[in-house]
N, CA and C atoms as a LAMMPS dump frame, in Angstrom:
ITEM: TIMESTEP
0
ITEM: NUMBER OF ATOMS
366
ITEM: BOX BOUNDS ff ff ff
-5.0000000000000000e+02 5.0000000000000000e+02
-5.0000000000000000e+02 5.0000000000000000e+02
-5.0000000000000000e+02 5.0000000000000000e+02
ITEM: ATOMS id mol type element x y z
1 1 1 N -428.421 -92.552 -278.655
2 1 2 C -429.749 -92.256 -278.186
3 1 3 C -430.538 -93.55 -277.947
4 2 1 N -430.413 -94.494 -278.838
5 2 2 C -431.137 -95.755 -278.727
6 2 3 C -430.676 -96.539 -277.496
7 3 1 N -429.4 -96.459 -277.188
8 3 2 C -428.872 -97.168 -276.034
9 3 3 C -429.459 -96.601 -274.737
10 4 1 N -429.615 -95.284 -274.684
11 4 2 C -430.206 -94.657 -273.503
12 4 3 C -431.637 -95.132 -273.298
13 5 1 N -432.362 -95.278 -274.377
14 5 2 C -433.749 -95.736 -274.266
15 5 3 C -433.801 -97.16 -273.744
16 6 1 N -432.884 -98.009 -274.192
17 6 2 C -432.831 -99.391 -273.696
18 6 3 C -432.503 -99.414 -272.208
19 7 1 N -431.532 -98.581 -271.814
20 7 2 C -431.162 -98.534 -270.4
21 7 3 C -432.322 -98.031 -269.547
22 8 1 N -433.071 -97.071 -270.035
23 8 2 C -434.239 -96.578 -269.307
24 8 3 C -435.305 -97.662 -269.189
25 9 1 N -435.503 -98.423 -270.254
26 9 2 C -436.491 -99.505 -270.213
27 9 3 C -436.087 -100.559 -269.198
28 10 1 N -434.809 -100.903 -269.167
29 10 2 C -434.318 -101.887 -268.201
30 10 3 C -434.479 -101.347 -266.782
31 11 1 N -434.156 -100.071 -266.598
32 11 2 C -434.3 -99.462 -265.273
33 11 3 C -435.76 -99.471 -264.828
34 12 1 N -436.67 -99.224 -265.751
35 12 2 C -438.101 -99.259 -265.417
36 12 3 C -438.542 -100.667 -265.024
37 13 1 N -438.063 -101.672 -265.74
38 13 2 C -438.412 -103.05 -265.402
39 13 3 C -437.871 -103.437 -264.03
40 14 1 N -436.636 -103.054 -263.755
41 14 2 C -436.045 -103.352 -262.449
42 14 3 C -436.816 -102.634 -261.35
43 15 1 N -437.153 -101.369 -261.582
44 15 2 C -437.922 -100.613 -260.593
45 15 3 C -439.288 -101.252 -260.352
46 16 1 N -439.945 -101.684 -261.418
47 16 2 C -441.25 -102.339 -261.269
48 16 3 C -441.102 -103.633 -260.469
49 17 1 N -440.036 -104.357 -260.722
50 17 2 C -439.789 -105.581 -259.966
51 17 3 C -439.545 -105.306 -258.501
52 18 1 N -438.795 -104.249 -258.218
53 18 2 C -438.528 -103.881 -256.828
54 18 3 C -439.799 -103.451 -256.115
55 19 1 N -440.64 -102.687 -256.795
56 19 2 C -441.905 -102.257 -256.21
57 19 3 C -442.783 -103.466 -255.926
58 20 1 N -442.846 -104.391 -256.865
59 20 2 C -443.675 -105.586 -256.669
60 20 3 C -443.136 -106.429 -255.531
61 21 1 N -441.818 -106.517 -255.441
62 21 2 C -441.195 -107.294 -254.379
63 21 3 C -441.478 -106.658 -253.018
64 22 1 N -441.422 -105.338 -252.957
65 22 2 C -441.668 -104.64 -251.702
66 22 3 C -443.151 -104.658 -251.336
67 23 1 N -444.002 -104.706 -252.326
68 23 2 C -445.442 -104.639 -252.073
69 23 3 C -446.023 -105.948 -251.568
70 24 1 N -445.362 -107.06 -251.865
71 24 2 C -445.879 -108.354 -251.429
72 24 3 C -444.851 -109.046 -250.553
73 25 1 N -445.261 -109.596 -249.432
74 25 2 C -444.313 -110.266 -248.562
75 25 3 C -443.767 -111.533 -249.206
76 26 1 N -442.537 -111.904 -248.826
77 26 2 C -441.894 -113.076 -249.416
78 26 3 C -442.637 -114.359 -249.096
79 27 1 N -443.365 -114.369 -247.986
80 27 2 C -444.073 -115.59 -247.602
81 27 3 C -445.455 -115.705 -248.243
82 28 1 N -445.838 -114.707 -249.006
83 28 2 C -447.174 -114.729 -249.615
84 28 3 C -447.235 -115.769 -250.722
85 29 1 N -448.298 -116.526 -250.729
86 29 2 C -448.491 -117.483 -251.812
87 29 3 C -449.222 -116.786 -252.947
88 30 1 N -449.197 -117.383 -254.113
89 30 2 C -449.848 -116.775 -255.273
90 30 3 C -451.343 -116.637 -255.055
91 31 1 N -451.934 -117.514 -254.251
92 31 2 C -453.364 -117.446 -254.003
93 31 3 C -453.74 -116.232 -253.162
94 32 1 N -452.818 -115.764 -252.302
95 32 2 C -453.129 -114.64 -251.426
96 32 3 C -452.772 -113.291 -252.049
97 33 1 N -452.127 -113.281 -253.209
98 33 2 C -451.752 -112.044 -253.891
99 33 3 C -452.891 -111.668 -254.825
100 34 1 N -453.277 -110.392 -254.837
101 34 2 C -454.342 -109.975 -255.756
102 34 3 C -453.989 -110.323 -257.206
103 35 1 N -455.002 -110.645 -257.981
104 35 2 C -454.815 -111.063 -259.375
105 35 3 C -454.01 -110.044 -260.168
106 36 1 N -454.232 -108.763 -259.942
107 36 2 C -453.543 -107.721 -260.711
108 36 3 C -452.06 -107.649 -260.374
109 37 1 N -451.646 -108.071 -259.177
110 37 2 C -450.244 -107.992 -258.763
111 37 3 C -449.446 -109.243 -259.113
112 38 1 N -450.099 -110.313 -259.499
113 38 2 C -449.384 -111.562 -259.759
114 38 3 C -448.368 -111.465 -260.897
115 39 1 N -448.652 -110.782 -262.018
116 39 2 C -447.622 -110.654 -263.049
117 39 3 C -446.399 -109.876 -262.559
118 40 1 N -446.606 -108.849 -261.731
119 40 2 C -445.469 -108.107 -261.194
120 40 3 C -444.659 -108.96 -260.23
121 41 1 N -445.334 -109.787 -259.457
122 41 2 C -444.634 -110.709 -258.556
123 41 3 C -443.783 -111.681 -259.376
124 42 1 N -444.348 -112.176 -260.467
125 42 2 C -443.622 -113.093 -261.343
126 42 3 C -442.423 -112.388 -261.973
127 43 1 N -442.595 -111.134 -262.385
128 43 2 C -441.495 -110.356 -262.956
129 43 3 C -440.394 -110.131 -261.927
130 44 1 N -440.759 -109.748 -260.72
131 44 2 C -439.74 -109.503 -259.695
132 44 3 C -439.005 -110.79 -259.332
133 45 1 N -439.73 -111.891 -259.273
134 45 2 C -439.105 -113.186 -258.993
135 45 3 C -438.145 -113.56 -260.117
136 46 1 N -438.557 -113.322 -261.358
137 46 2 C -437.699 -113.626 -262.498
138 46 3 C -436.451 -112.775 -262.517
139 47 1 N -436.591 -111.483 -262.221
140 47 2 C -435.415 -110.605 -262.18
141 47 3 C -434.467 -111.005 -261.057
142 48 1 N -435.026 -111.304 -259.889
143 48 2 C -434.193 -111.703 -258.756
144 48 3 C -433.442 -113 -259.053
145 49 1 N -434.119 -113.965 -259.632
146 49 2 C -433.463 -115.242 -259.935
147 49 3 C -432.546 -115.14 -261.144
148 50 1 N -432.928 -114.327 -262.125
149 50 2 C -432.094 -114.179 -263.313
150 50 3 C -430.768 -113.5 -263.021
151 51 1 N -430.829 -112.407 -262.275
152 51 2 C -429.602 -111.68 -261.96
153 51 3 C -428.883 -112.24 -260.739
154 52 1 N -429.62 -112.811 -259.811
155 52 2 C -429.017 -113.306 -258.582
156 52 3 C -428.751 -114.794 -258.565
157 53 1 N -428.994 -115.473 -259.675
158 53 2 C -428.786 -116.917 -259.713
159 53 3 C -427.364 -117.331 -259.394
160 54 1 N -426.401 -116.522 -259.792
161 54 2 C -424.993 -116.846 -259.554
162 54 3 C -424.673 -116.867 -258.058
163 55 1 N -425.482 -116.191 -257.244
164 55 2 C -425.269 -116.201 -255.801
165 55 3 C -425.56 -117.564 -255.183
166 56 1 N -426.2 -118.442 -255.934
167 56 2 C -426.484 -119.783 -255.423
168 56 3 C -425.207 -120.592 -255.237
169 57 1 N -424.144 -120.237 -255.945
170 57 2 C -422.891 -121 -255.818
171 57 3 C -422.323 -120.887 -254.408
172 58 1 N -422.034 -119.677 -253.895
173 58 2 C -421.498 -119.633 -252.529
174 58 3 C -422.49 -120.086 -251.469
175 59 1 N -423.789 -119.859 -251.7
176 59 2 C -424.797 -120.298 -250.735
177 59 3 C -424.784 -121.823 -250.636
178 60 1 N -424.732 -122.504 -251.766
179 60 2 C -424.729 -123.967 -251.775
180 60 3 C -423.424 -124.511 -251.2
181 61 1 N -422.298 -123.876 -251.513
182 61 2 C -421.018 -124.306 -250.934
183 61 3 C -421.099 -124.238 -249.41
184 62 1 N -421.654 -123.149 -248.883
185 62 2 C -421.776 -122.991 -247.433
186 62 3 C -422.707 -124.045 -246.847
187 63 1 N -423.847 -124.275 -247.486
188 63 2 C -424.815 -125.243 -246.968
189 63 3 C -424.233 -126.651 -246.944
190 64 1 N -423.582 -127.048 -248.038
191 64 2 C -422.987 -128.387 -248.083
192 64 3 C -421.819 -128.472 -247.106
193 65 1 N -421.031 -127.408 -247.002
194 65 2 C -419.912 -127.392 -246.059
195 65 3 C -420.366 -127.542 -244.624
196 66 1 N -421.463 -126.901 -244.257
197 66 2 C -421.981 -127.026 -242.892
198 66 3 C -422.53 -128.418 -242.626
199 67 1 N -423.144 -129.031 -243.625
200 67 2 C -423.758 -130.347 -243.438
201 67 3 C -422.757 -131.492 -243.557
202 68 1 N -421.827 -131.391 -244.508
203 68 2 C -420.945 -132.52 -244.822
204 68 3 C -419.469 -132.274 -244.527
205 69 1 N -419.099 -131.044 -244.237
206 69 2 C -417.71 -130.717 -243.972
207 69 3 C -417.133 -129.818 -245.052
208 70 1 N -416.009 -129.159 -244.739
209 70 2 C -415.455 -128.169 -245.666
210 70 3 C -414.976 -128.749 -246.993
211 71 1 N -414.396 -129.938 -246.991
212 71 2 C -413.92 -130.533 -248.25
213 71 3 C -415.097 -130.831 -249.18
214 72 1 N -416.174 -131.368 -248.623
215 72 2 C -417.364 -131.631 -249.436
216 72 3 C -417.962 -130.322 -249.944
217 73 1 N -417.923 -129.291 -249.128
218 73 2 C -418.443 -127.997 -249.55
219 73 3 C -417.67 -127.428 -250.723
220 74 1 N -416.352 -127.578 -250.7
221 74 2 C -415.521 -127.016 -251.772
222 74 3 C -415.521 -127.868 -253.038
223 75 1 N -415.908 -129.111 -252.939
224 75 2 C -415.939 -129.964 -254.14
225 75 3 C -417.383 -130.191 -254.596
226 76 1 N -418.091 -131.031 -253.862
227 76 2 C -419.458 -131.363 -254.23
228 76 3 C -420.357 -130.126 -254.165
229 77 1 N -420.161 -129.285 -253.157
230 77 2 C -420.956 -128.071 -253.022
231 77 3 C -420.759 -127.124 -254.19
232 78 1 N -419.527 -127.06 -254.701
233 78 2 C -419.255 -126.204 -255.862
234 78 3 C -420.032 -126.694 -257.078
235 79 1 N -419.991 -128.001 -257.345
236 79 2 C -420.711 -128.546 -258.499
237 79 3 C -422.22 -128.405 -258.343
238 80 1 N -422.716 -128.668 -257.148
239 80 2 C -424.15 -128.487 -256.904
240 80 3 C -424.534 -127.016 -257.065
241 81 1 N -423.691 -126.123 -256.554
242 81 2 C -423.964 -124.688 -256.65
243 81 3 C -424.023 -124.209 -258.085
244 82 1 N -423.137 -124.723 -258.916
245 82 2 C -423.163 -124.344 -260.328
246 82 3 C -424.471 -124.805 -260.969
247 83 1 N -424.897 -126.014 -260.648
248 83 2 C -426.163 -126.522 -261.181
249 83 3 C -427.35 -125.7 -260.712
250 84 1 N -427.375 -125.345 -259.436
251 84 2 C -428.466 -124.538 -258.899
252 84 3 C -428.448 -123.145 -259.53
253 85 1 N -427.25 -122.58 -259.71
254 85 2 C -427.133 -121.242 -260.309
255 85 3 C -427.65 -121.234 -261.741
256 86 1 N -427.282 -122.233 -262.513
257 86 2 C -427.744 -122.312 -263.902
258 86 3 C -429.266 -122.486 -263.93
259 87 1 N -429.777 -123.353 -263.074
260 87 2 C -431.223 -123.586 -263.027
261 87 3 C -431.972 -122.317 -262.652
262 88 1 N -431.539 -121.654 -261.569
263 88 2 C -432.209 -120.42 -261.127
264 88 3 C -432.149 -119.34 -262.192
265 89 1 N -431.01 -119.202 -262.854
266 89 2 C -430.866 -118.169 -263.877
267 89 3 C -431.795 -118.442 -265.055
268 90 1 N -431.839 -119.674 -265.523
269 90 2 C -432.703 -120.015 -266.652
270 90 3 C -434.189 -119.876 -266.292
271 91 1 N -434.556 -120.288 -265.099
272 91 2 C -435.942 -120.128 -264.66
273 91 3 C -436.278 -118.643 -264.54
274 92 1 N -435.33 -117.848 -264.05
275 92 2 C -435.546 -116.411 -263.96
276 92 3 C -435.777 -115.781 -265.315
277 93 1 N -434.973 -116.178 -266.294
278 93 2 C -435.144 -115.661 -267.653
279 93 3 C -436.507 -116.066 -268.213
280 94 1 N -436.901 -117.312 -267.97
281 94 2 C -438.207 -117.781 -268.455
282 94 3 C -439.342 -117.015 -267.795
283 95 1 N -439.217 -116.722 -266.498
284 95 2 C -440.289 -115.997 -265.823
285 95 3 C -440.362 -114.54 -266.276
286 96 1 N -439.221 -113.928 -266.551
287 96 2 C -439.237 -112.56 -267.073
288 96 3 C -439.867 -112.548 -268.463
289 97 1 N -439.536 -113.532 -269.278
290 97 2 C -440.051 -113.577 -270.646
291 97 3 C -441.558 -113.828 -270.689
292 98 1 N -442.083 -114.531 -269.677
293 98 2 C -443.503 -114.904 -269.704
294 98 3 C -444.31 -114.228 -268.598
295 99 1 N -443.775 -113.172 -267.98
296 99 2 C -444.467 -112.599 -266.82
297 99 3 C -445.872 -112.086 -267.106
298 100 1 N -446.195 -111.582 -268.305
299 100 2 C -447.555 -111.054 -268.48
300 100 3 C -448.626 -112.141 -268.611
301 101 1 N -448.23 -113.378 -268.858
302 101 2 C -449.217 -114.427 -269.097
303 101 3 C -449.04 -115.564 -268.094
304 102 1 N -450.137 -116.144 -267.619
305 102 2 C -450.017 -117.305 -266.743
306 102 3 C -449.645 -118.546 -267.56
307 103 1 N -448.812 -119.387 -266.985
308 103 2 C -448.422 -120.619 -267.659
309 103 3 C -449.481 -121.688 -267.428
310 104 1 N -449.668 -122.612 -268.379
311 104 2 C -450.646 -123.682 -268.183
312 104 3 C -450.286 -124.524 -266.962
313 105 1 N -451.272 -124.863 -266.175
314 105 2 C -451.178 -125.694 -264.978
315 105 3 C -450.423 -125.042 -263.832
316 106 1 N -449.609 -124.038 -264.084
317 106 2 C -448.831 -123.391 -263.032
318 106 3 C -449.396 -122.014 -262.721
319 107 1 N -449.904 -121.351 -263.73
320 107 2 C -450.395 -119.991 -263.55
321 107 3 C -449.246 -119.044 -263.278
322 108 1 N -449.356 -118.277 -262.205
323 108 2 C -448.305 -117.341 -261.814
324 108 3 C -447.459 -117.884 -260.667
325 109 1 N -447.674 -119.132 -260.283
326 109 2 C -446.892 -119.731 -259.201
327 109 3 C -445.438 -119.886 -259.623
328 110 1 N -444.521 -119.937 -258.637
329 110 2 C -443.101 -120.088 -258.974
330 110 3 C -442.814 -121.452 -259.594
331 111 1 N -441.835 -121.47 -260.48
332 111 2 C -441.44 -122.717 -261.137
333 111 3 C -440.486 -123.537 -260.28
334 112 1 N -439.781 -122.876 -259.339
335 112 2 C -438.873 -123.577 -258.434
336 112 3 C -439.137 -123.105 -257.008
337 113 1 N -438.776 -123.939 -256.064
338 113 2 C -438.902 -123.62 -254.64
339 113 3 C -437.521 -123.69 -254.007
340 114 1 N -437.181 -122.839 -253.087
341 114 2 C -437.944 -121.689 -252.658
342 114 3 C -438.046 -120.654 -253.774
343 115 1 N -439.025 -119.812 -253.659
344 115 2 C -439.341 -118.83 -254.686
345 115 3 C -438.162 -117.885 -254.951
346 116 1 N -437.508 -117.44 -253.884
347 116 2 C -436.326 -116.583 -253.965
348 116 3 C -435.169 -117.312 -253.31
349 117 1 N -433.942 -116.991 -253.698
350 117 2 C -432.765 -117.721 -253.217
351 117 3 C -432.622 -117.672 -251.702
352 118 1 N -432.788 -116.516 -251.103
353 118 2 C -432.559 -116.381 -249.66
354 118 3 C -433.814 -116.563 -248.84
355 119 1 N -434.835 -117.123 -249.426
356 119 2 C -436.095 -117.389 -248.736
357 119 3 C -436.025 -118.79 -248.131
358 120 1 N -436.37 -118.956 -246.852
359 120 2 C -436.355 -120.307 -246.287
360 120 3 C -437.425 -121.186 -246.926
361 121 1 N -437.115 -122.461 -247.055
362 121 2 C -438.094 -123.385 -247.639
363 121 3 C -439.218 -123.625 -246.651
364 122 1 N -440.424 -123.643 -247.162
365 122 2 C -441.598 -123.847 -246.286
366 122 3 C -441.943 -125.304 -246.183
């Protein structure tokens, strides 16, 4: 019974993150998002980066491979991708853990750029 309650809580958090993600455009800055929606934006960003951080490995391999060649993509790109994946995952966990409160000097702004993995850098 306790396990079902945990799974329901996780499902509710994921659903809230999806709603927040759908409610605010990816290009929106924290200044243009209403104050009440900023914690949900932070939660959705944290969930996306926490669970999707591992996707940075193939993305980085592809990016380095296109820029430097396939051998560099499979070697240097792999190591860079692992570093980016670990960073995104840890930042995602930190944002999920602190989503209800603004951080000093940062507030609800993202800790890394781009805000989401598949978002183009501005």
